[in-house]
C-alpha positions as CSV (number, residue, x, y, z in Angstrom):
1,X,29.4,-50.6,-2.3
2,X,26.6,-48.1,-3.1
3,X,24.1,-48.7,-5.8
4,X,21.6,-46.3,-7.4
5,X,18.9,-46.9,-10.0
6,X,18.7,-43.7,-12.1
7,X,15.6,-44.2,-14.3
8,X,16.0,-40.9,-16.1
9,X,19.5,-41.7,-17.4
10,X,18.9,-42.4,-21.1
11,X,22.0,-41.7,-23.2
12,X,25.8,-41.4,-23.3
13,X,25.5,-37.7,-22.3
14,X,23.7,-38.7,-19.1
15,X,26.4,-41.3,-18.3
16,X,29.2,-38.6,-18.8
17,X,27.3,-36.0,-16.8
18,X,26.7,-38.4,-13.9
19,X,30.3,-39.6,-14.0
20,X,31.6,-36.0,-14.0
21,X,29.3,-35.2,-11.0
22,X,30.6,-38.1,-9.0
23,X,34.2,-37.3,-9.7
24,X,33.6,-33.6,-8.8
25,X,32.0,-34.7,-5.5
26,X,34.6,-37.3,-4.7
27,X,37.8,-37.5,-6.7
28,X,38.6,-40.9,-5.1
29,X,35.3,-42.5,-6.2
30,X,35.4,-45.6,-8.4
31,X,32.2,-46.3,-10.2
32,X,30.5,-48.3,-13.0
33,X,27.6,-46.8,-14.9
34,X,25.4,-49.3,-16.8
35,X,23.1,-47.4,-19.1
36,X,21.1,-50.5,-20.1
37,X,20.0,-51.2,-16.5
38,X,20.1,-47.6,-15.4
39,X,22.4,-48.6,-12.6
40,X,25.2,-46.6,-11.0
41,X,27.4,-48.7,-8.8
42,X,30.0,-46.9,-6.6
43,X,32.6,-49.3,-5.3
44,X,35.0,-46.9,-3.6
45,X,34.2,-43.5,-2.3
46,X,35.1,-41.3,0.6
47,X,31.7,-39.5,0.4
48,X,28.7,-41.1,1.8
49,X,25.6,-42.3,-0.1
50,X,23.6,-39.1,0.6
51,X,26.4,-36.9,-0.6
52,X,26.8,-39.0,-3.8
53,X,23.1,-39.0,-4.4
54,X,23.0,-35.2,-4.0
55,X,25.7,-34.8,-6.6
56,X,23.7,-36.9,-9.1
57,X,20.6,-34.9,-8.3
58,X,22.5,-31.6,-8.9
59,X,23.5,-33.0,-12.3
60,X,19.8,-33.2,-13.1
61,X,19.0,-36.9,-12.5
62,X,16.9,-38.8,-10.0
63,X,19.0,-41.4,-8.1
64,X,17.0,-44.1,-6.2
65,X,18.9,-46.2,-3.7
66,X,18.7,-49.9,-4.5
67,X,17.7,-52.3,-1.8
68,X,20.2,-55.1,-1.0
69,X,17.9,-57.6,-2.6
70,X,18.1,-55.6,-5.9
71,X,21.9,-55.5,-5.9
72,X,23.6,-58.4,-7.4
């Protein structure tokens, strides 16, 4: 499981853009995007965390890896 905090995700458009970026990067990725907490949780992916983060950055957002203590 890979978790990112994306503080600059603020609306439904952001959610769709991040989801599309993740799917384009890794078509096998399964993820949940929670706008209220600004969390992107990827539960299944063939790509590694750095590659997924790069895809989110390329979509125009700032993914911050979440520490294990923040995941829950």
